[in-house]
C-alpha positions, 0 to 999 in steps of 0.5 A: 171351272167345268166339271172335270174327270180326273186321270192319274198317271204314275211317274214312279214305281211307288206311285204306281203301287199306290194307284193300283191299290187305290183302284182295287179298293175302289172296285172292291167297295163298289162291288160290295155296295152293289152286290156284284159277286164276280166284280167283288171276286175280281177286285179282291184278286187285284187287292190281294196282288197289291198287298202280297206283292204278286204278279210282278207287283211290289207289296203296296203297304210299305209303298203307301207308308212311304208316300204318307211319310213323304206327304207329312214331310212336305206338309211340315215344310209348308208350315214355314212358308204359311204360318197362318195355316199352321194349325190345319197343317199340323192337324193333317200331319197328326191324321197321317200318323194315325193312318199309318198306325191303324194300317199296321194293326189291321192289314195283317188280318186282311192278308190272313183272310186272303190266304186262308179263306176257302171261297177266295182260295178257290177263285184264285186257283180258278184264275190260274187255270184261265177259268175267269167264271170259276166253272171248274169249282162250280162257283157259278151255280151257287156263288150268288147265295154263298157270297150274299149270306156268308159275310165274306164281303163284310168281314174283308171290308172290316179288315180293309176299312182303315187301309181304304180310309188312308188311301182315300185320304192320301188320294184327296191330298195328292189331288189338292196339293197343287193347283191346276194348269190350263193347257191345250192339246194342239190337234190332240197332242201335247208335251209336258216338260216337268220343272228340273230339280223337282222329283214329281211322282204323279201327273193328274189330268183333268178333262171336261166330263162331256168330252169323256162321255163322248169317248175321249180319253188321254194316253200318256208316255214318257218319263219325269223329264218329258211326258207326251199326252195324246188324246184318242176317241173310243166309240162303241164298235169302232177302232180308237182314233186320234183327236184331230181338233185342239182340245183344252184340258188341265194338268197338275204335277204332284212333287211327291212320290 
């Protein structure tokens, strides 16, 4: 199989909360590793919204715990059909229990940090005033030195370590839970009809990385009864245009969520 770029689309509110938290944590860690102070602040704001349930979001941790519990239930059922994998499956279930327990002990420290930290508090207030670079609290003039020497990124990273590990592990399990189905979008369009009676929570699309490098991306709409997939091409400096040729891609429907 060619190397695939993956696109995840939530089919339930619970899975949407998970994806928002996953992407926020990824951006936060990437910014920490690359010493990108503004990216780190924006990602921290996004993760805070997920954890505290701000801006119309549900609190993500209860949703994550429920997804982990659902994954554990599905894995336990697999033992009956695949006794040869019993050891590995039960080991995975034990690991899920450890993640749930470790999150309960560490997430509160992260939430306290978000609420009490002066730098983050100043930046969150600047965002409320549509001041994305935080000019009014004069952050641009000293942010580089302040952020790099005051250990904000390291302290918050430590608080979020267990949560990030749990989210990463669950994301891997969700993407490995079922196999790929090869499909073709006729003239850039396709419709996926999920199996009746199965509660799917996540749709993952796989697209050749060479296509994505050319600006081709999927757009999904619909619900758990029918999902419309449309591929567009985004080129620099031009409006989005629909893909008109037949486009092969892969999909998987994850029955968790």
